[in-house]
DOTI-19386 format. One line per 5 residues: number of its first residue (from 0); their letters; for each residue x, y, z of N, C-alpha, C, O, CB. Coordinates in Angstrom, 3 decimals. Glycine has a CB too. Example, Ala and Ser with C-alpha at 12.3 -4.5 7.8 and 13.67 -1.06 7.14 Angstrom:
REM residues 2
0> AS> 13.190:-5.690:7.800:12.300:-4.500:7.800:13.200:-3.300:7.800:14.236:-3.319:8.465:11.308:-4.473:9.046  12.850:-2.250:7.080:13.670:-1.060:7.140:12.900:0.030:7.870:13.409:1.138:8.039:14.084:-0.598:5.725
//
This chain:
REM residues 97
0> MLNAQ> 12.101:5.789:-1.454:11.054:4.951:-1.457:11.074:3.968:-0.556:11.913:3.068:-0.600:10.891:4.458:-2.555  10.032:4.062:0.460:9.633:2.838:1.196:8.997:2.187:1.489:7.937:2.693:1.856:9.680:2.700:1.758  9.061:0.906:1.561:8.132:-0.448:1.409:7.476:-0.313:2.699:8.124:0.423:3.443:8.964:-2.047:1.216  6.422:-0.767:3.212:5.276:-1.063:4.082:6.511:-1.939:5.340:7.370:-2.760:5.016:3.730:-2.224:3.098  6.360:-1.673:6.084:7.042:-2.108:7.683:7.418:-3.886:7.642:8.473:-4.451:7.930:5.558:-1.762:9.226
5> ASWHT> 6.126:-4.450:7.173:6.219:-5.741:7.122:5.274:-6.231:5.848:4.110:-5.856:5.705:5.839:-6.306:8.519  5.889:-7.027:5.049:4.566:-7.880:4.138:4.321:-9.101:4.687:5.424:-9.438:5.117:4.870:-8.257:2.503  3.481:-10.042:4.955:3.307:-10.816:5.660:2.402:-11.783:4.286:1.373:-11.423:3.715:2.680:-10.221:7.113  3.376:-13.346:3.995:2.569:-14.095:3.306:1.303:-14.853:3.739:1.760:-15.994:3.800:3.289:-14.823:2.878  0.689:-14.902:3.899:-0.401:-16.170:3.976:-0.975:-17.018:2.792:-0.789:-16.468:1.706:-1.622:-15.654:4.547
10> KAGDE> -1.411:-17.820:2.749:-1.812:-18.842:1.908:-2.958:-19.598:2.343:-2.979:-20.226:3.402:-0.791:-19.678:1.702  -4.221:-19.517:1.258:-5.382:-19.544:1.528:-5.605:-20.559:-0.042:-5.327:-20.113:-1.156:-6.105:-17.915:1.848  -6.109:-21.842:0.191:-6.046:-22.910:-0.912:-4.312:-23.158:-1.407:-3.214:-23.598:-1.068:-7.097:-22.287:-2.340  -5.028:-22.546:-2.376:-3.499:-22.421:-3.864:-2.969:-20.858:-3.794:-2.098:-20.326:-4.484:-4.278:-22.674:-6.101  -3.740:-20.320:-2.786:-3.538:-18.750:-3.127:-2.225:-18.446:-2.519:-1.826:-19.476:-1.975:-4.750:-17.689:-2.483
15> VFTLL> -1.129:-17.187:-2.333:-0.913:-16.594:-1.164:-1.005:-15.266:-1.235:-1.178:-14.369:-2.061:0.188:-16.922:-0.661  -0.910:-15.360:-0.606:-1.396:-13.583:-0.370:-0.497:-12.566:0.500:0.072:-13.010:1.497:-2.919:-13.495:0.513  -0.322:-10.864:0.053:0.826:-10.207:0.859:0.381:-9.433:1.842:-0.837:-9.396:1.666:1.706:-9.385:0.098  0.635:-8.823:2.729:-0.361:-8.153:3.200:0.387:-7.187:3.824:0.974:-7.390:4.887:-1.311:-8.863:3.982  0.399:-6.268:3.295:1.406:-4.647:3.318:0.783:-4.369:4.856:-0.370:-4.565:5.239:0.865:-2.964:1.748
20> KSSDN> 1.512:-4.038:5.335:1.923:-3.066:6.791:2.319:-1.705:7.490:3.505:-1.723:7.819:2.702:-3.419:7.139  1.821:-0.807:7.736:1.747:0.562:8.200:3.329:0.097:9.058:3.500:-0.760:9.925:0.040:1.126:9.241  4.402:1.113:8.363:5.509:1.601:8.610:5.521:2.228:9.975:6.507:2.148:10.707:5.834:2.418:7.612  4.326:2.903:10.336:4.283:4.351:11.592:2.852:4.032:11.151:2.329:3.231:10.376:5.171:6.403:11.330  2.347:5.234:12.170:0.917:6.129:12.143:1.579:7.563:11.912:2.504:8.338:12.154:-0.155:6.064:13.792
25> GLFSH> -0.365:7.148:10.847:-0.596:8.125:10.115:-1.574:8.190:9.530:-2.558:7.480:9.737:0.107:8.305:9.468  -1.452:9.290:8.469:-2.888:9.478:7.354:-3.029:8.604:6.129:-2.301:9.221:5.352:-2.924:10.991:6.636  -3.456:7.648:5.502:-3.514:6.749:4.828:-4.289:7.523:3.158:-5.100:8.449:3.181:-4.307:5.571:5.780  -3.909:7.027:2.208:-4.244:7.515:1.166:-3.982:6.558:-0.070:-2.926:6.022:-0.404:-3.642:8.710:1.131  -5.384:6.483:-0.726:-5.000:5.994:-1.709:-5.090:6.082:-3.527:-4.854:5.290:-4.440:-5.301:5.209:-1.278
30> EAEMR> -5.524:7.376:-3.438:-5.600:8.739:-4.397:-5.285:9.369:-4.862:-5.667:9.778:-5.958:-5.798:9.370:-4.412  -3.511:10.102:-3.500:-3.322:10.542:-3.987:-2.418:11.038:-5.061:-1.864:10.210:-5.786:-3.568:10.663:-3.506  -2.113:12.980:-5.318:-1.804:12.939:-6.604:-0.241:13.386:-5.941:-0.078:14.522:-5.497:-2.791:13.963:-7.811  0.876:12.354:-5.930:2.583:12.551:-6.174:2.534:13.344:-6.272:1.652:14.059:-6.749:3.477:12.129:-7.054  3.518:13.554:-5.838:4.284:15.081:-6.948:5.354:14.504:-6.673:6.050:15.357:-6.121:4.269:17.075:-6.518
35> FKDIG> 5.961:13.452:-6.736:7.822:12.974:-7.002:7.719:12.735:-8.591:6.697:12.417:-9.199:8.529:11.093:-6.005  8.810:12.925:-9.050:8.747:13.050:-11.052:8.552:11.398:-11.331:7.715:10.903:-12.087:10.764:13.797:-12.113  9.680:10.586:-10.412:9.264:9.232:-11.348:8.192:8.240:-10.658:8.333:7.019:-10.584:10.691:8.247:-11.647  7.089:8.984:-10.165:6.197:7.547:-9.708:4.642:8.786:-10.398:3.608:8.261:-9.986:6.283:6.835:-7.128  4.417:9.618:-10.920:3.026:10.536:-11.382:1.630:10.044:-10.610:1.971:9.790:-9.454:2.709:10.321:-13.209
40> PNEIK> 0.418:9.842:-10.746:-0.645:9.979:-10.153:-0.842:8.475:-9.667:-0.525:7.524:-10.382:-1.700:10.637:-11.025  -1.392:8.332:-8.389:-1.643:7.123:-7.474:-3.117:7.085:-7.413:-3.873:7.651:-6.624:-0.967:7.234:-5.956  -3.350:6.371:-8.318:-5.171:5.722:-7.719:-5.132:4.493:-7.893:-5.195:4.182:-9.083:-6.722:6.189:-8.605  -5.030:3.424:-6.988:-4.736:2.046:-8.016:-5.758:1.591:-6.326:-5.849:1.864:-5.129:-2.387:1.185:-8.616  -6.275:0.800:-7.336:-8.060:0.287:-6.858:-8.093:-1.021:-6.731:-7.299:-1.711:-7.369:-9.382:0.579:-8.005
45> EGDAV> -9.193:-1.680:-5.724:-9.084:-3.169:-5.605:-8.982:-3.236:-6.825:-9.015:-2.203:-7.494:-10.142:-4.063:-4.962  -8.797:-4.765:-7.543:-8.798:-5.324:-8.607:-7.321:-4.556:-10.005:-6.764:-4.933:-11.036:-10.528:-5.140:-8.937  -7.324:-3.916:-9.515:-6.285:-3.472:-10.242:-4.496:-4.762:-9.930:-4.089:-5.369:-8.939:-6.197:-1.576:-9.579  -3.963:-4.620:-11.381:-3.041:-5.517:-11.095:-1.830:-4.702:-10.773:-1.973:-3.625:-11.352:-2.868:-6.496:-12.177  -0.515:-4.729:-10.003:0.162:-4.972:-9.572:1.738:-5.339:-10.157:1.936:-6.533:-9.937:-0.482:-5.539:-9.088
50> DEGDL> 2.768:-4.789:-10.743:4.339:-4.992:-10.650:4.895:-5.467:-9.539:4.214:-5.602:-8.523:5.036:-3.865:-10.829  5.649:-5.651:-9.560:6.489:-5.608:-7.911:7.544:-3.769:-8.008:8.050:-3.374:-9.058:8.166:-7.639:-7.795  7.607:-3.102:-6.864:7.701:-2.206:-6.890:6.539:-0.838:-7.106:6.522:0.392:-7.049:8.475:-2.465:-7.469  5.931:-1.615:-7.292:4.377:-0.660:-8.148:4.254:0.220:-6.936:4.094:-0.344:-5.853:2.447:-1.752:-8.560  4.328:1.966:-6.996:3.818:2.673:-5.726:2.316:1.890:-5.336:1.851:1.590:-6.436:3.602:4.494:-6.067
55> VLILQ> 1.386:1.444:-4.297:0.463:1.435:-4.540:-0.172:2.357:-3.321:-1.266:2.804:-3.666:0.158:0.188:-4.838  0.269:2.812:-1.822:0.080:3.438:-1.311:0.796:4.771:-0.440:1.958:4.987:-0.785:-0.333:2.764:-1.084  0.487:5.289:0.171:1.038:6.468:0.575:0.245:7.274:2.139:-0.773:7.851:2.522:0.897:7.390:-0.845  1.740:6.728:2.643:0.924:7.269:4.160:2.312:8.926:4.712:3.483:9.304:4.753:1.000:5.191:5.948  0.928:9.243:4.983:1.153:10.897:5.757:1.903:10.521:6.774:1.462:9.570:7.421:-0.276:11.836:6.419
60> TMKME> 3.072:11.058:7.165:2.897:10.597:8.742:4.096:12.083:8.895:5.037:12.075:8.103:3.557:8.415:9.383  3.990:13.376:9.986:4.946:13.978:9.875:4.904:15.341:9.066:5.775:16.211:9.090:5.706:13.131:9.475  3.109:15.364:7.974:2.877:16.389:7.275:3.947:15.636:6.075:3.653:15.999:4.937:3.191:17.977:8.064  4.831:14.904:6.124:5.947:14.288:4.729:4.646:13.075:4.197:3.924:12.425:4.953:8.079:13.190:5.480  4.654:13.051:2.709:3.713:11.632:2.198:5.185:10.541:1.476:6.067:10.645:0.623:2.109:12.250:0.482
65> NPITT> 4.785:9.739:2.282:5.793:8.318:2.305:5.205:7.863:1.465:3.974:7.863:1.454:5.981:7.271:3.525  6.144:7.212:0.278:4.936:6.364:-1.063:5.779:5.042:-0.091:6.890:4.784:0.373:5.307:6.571:-3.697  4.453:4.494:-0.172:5.114:2.807:-0.063:4.500:1.655:-1.644:3.363:1.533:-2.100:4.195:1.901:1.902  5.533:1.145:-1.995:5.905:0.200:-3.023:5.381:-1.612:-2.523:5.438:-2.146:-1.415:7.759:0.437:-3.195  4.928:-2.127:-3.768:4.398:-3.342:-3.836:5.685:-4.573:-3.310:6.632:-4.694:-4.086:3.823:-3.477:-5.451
70> PVSGT> 5.687:-5.096:-2.536:7.151:-6.346:-2.335:7.136:-7.240:-3.729:8.089:-7.710:-4.351:6.870:-7.759:-0.693  5.718:-7.309:-3.999:5.229:-8.400:-5.210:4.200:-7.795:-6.269:3.591:-6.733:-6.139:4.408:-9.771:-4.499  4.109:-8.897:-7.603:3.470:-8.401:-8.132:2.286:-9.263:-7.974:2.497:-10.432:-7.654:3.967:-8.079:-9.181  1.423:-8.982:-8.097:0.006:-9.718:-8.128:-1.587:-8.747:-8.808:-1.672:-7.841:-9.637:-0.246:-10.129:-6.292  -2.460:-9.348:-8.127:-3.835:-7.993:-7.787:-3.921:-7.657:-5.948:-3.775:-8.283:-4.898:-5.955:-8.863:-8.386
75> VQSIT> -4.209:-6.446:-6.344:-4.916:-5.667:-5.324:-6.255:-6.166:-5.118:-7.337:-5.939:-5.658:-4.983:-4.245:-5.669  -5.822:-6.992:-4.077:-7.788:-7.824:-3.103:-8.495:-6.789:-2.124:-9.604:-6.282:-2.289:-7.460:-9.577:-1.551  -7.815:-6.632:-1.309:-8.272:-5.185:-0.647:-7.614:-4.130:-0.358:-6.391:-4.214:-0.244:-8.724:-5.265:0.409  -8.324:-2.818:-0.162:-7.170:-1.928:0.337:-8.131:-1.801:2.112:-9.338:-2.019:2.220:-6.878:-0.018:-0.923  -7.580:-1.567:2.815:-8.402:-1.778:4.428:-8.883:-0.590:4.823:-9.642:-0.689:5.787:-7.442:-2.277:5.759
80> FKNGG> -8.683:0.690:4.352:-8.558:1.705:5.128:-9.042:2.831:3.418:-8.682:2.897:2.243:-6.705:1.766:6.126  -10.269:3.659:4.569:-10.935:5.025:3.047:-9.692:6.362:3.072:-8.909:6.524:4.008:-13.192:6.170:3.677  -9.736:7.114:1.989:-8.638:8.118:2.190:-8.466:8.850:3.369:-9.661:8.972:3.639:-8.713:9.029:1.298  -8.018:9.297:4.071:-7.740:9.860:5.087:-7.608:9.591:6.555:-7.318:10.371:7.463:-8.295:10.485:4.957  -7.903:8.228:6.585:-8.064:7.483:7.989:-6.985:7.467:8.672:-6.087:7.934:7.970:-8.455:6.121:7.946
85> TVQKG> -6.716:7.253:9.400:-5.516:7.528:10.192:-5.263:5.889:10.413:-6.345:5.304:10.369:-5.763:8.608:11.709  -4.127:4.981:10.639:-3.990:4.279:10.616:-2.311:4.400:11.715:-1.568:5.376:11.815:-4.372:3.925:9.312  -2.157:2.832:12.477:-1.086:2.677:13.522:-0.576:1.951:13.045:-1.170:1.188:12.283:-1.238:2.373:14.781  0.561:1.867:13.237:1.439:0.914:13.221:1.138:-0.641:13.327:0.546:-1.200:14.250:2.173:1.265:14.116  1.760:-1.310:12.001:1.243:-2.210:12.012:0.091:-3.148:11.074:-0.059:-4.301:10.669:1.074:-1.925:12.848
90> DVLAV> -0.744:-1.523:11.026:-1.791:-2.342:10.178:-2.051:-2.276:9.579:-2.266:-1.101:9.281:-2.563:-2.605:10.184  -2.509:-3.540:8.286:-2.399:-3.817:7.578:-3.394:-3.297:6.611:-4.614:-3.426:6.708:-2.168:-4.728:7.826  -2.566:-2.534:5.418:-3.090:-1.647:4.414:-3.783:-1.662:3.114:-4.601:-0.909:2.587:-2.332:-1.143:4.184  -3.107:-2.927:2.709:-3.502:-4.239:1.400:-3.514:-4.673:1.918:-3.164:-4.675:3.099:-2.993:-4.879:0.284  -4.273:-5.769:0.770:-3.629:-6.910:0.379:-3.128:-7.329:-1.142:-3.748:-6.624:-1.938:-4.451:-7.787:0.803
95> IG> -2.077:-8.373:-1.937:-1.692:-8.324:-2.761:-1.845:-9.677:-2.873:-1.496:-10.351:-1.904:-0.738:-7.664:-2.869  -2.408:-10.377:-4.101:-3.147:-11.953:-4.386:-2.734:-12.078:-5.741:-3.037:-13.079:-6.390:-5.015:-12.129:-4.249
//
């Protein structure tokens, strides 16, 4: 299981947010049906609570689905791409707060 390339922490007032960034160029998904036995379907939406290690996004690169897990527990504040959108290495994919 892949984590995002980088998670950046930023603070706004008393809240700390984690930015999940893309590890590679590819296609973005947050609603794809995963075919990994230990993961199950993935339908994360803004406002959902997530725990550290949860699958939150999928980055498809070279016809492979790469699950991206969250390094922190919190709430999905925003998802920055639509399903099927093209992302570049380093793009912010989601914000967890």
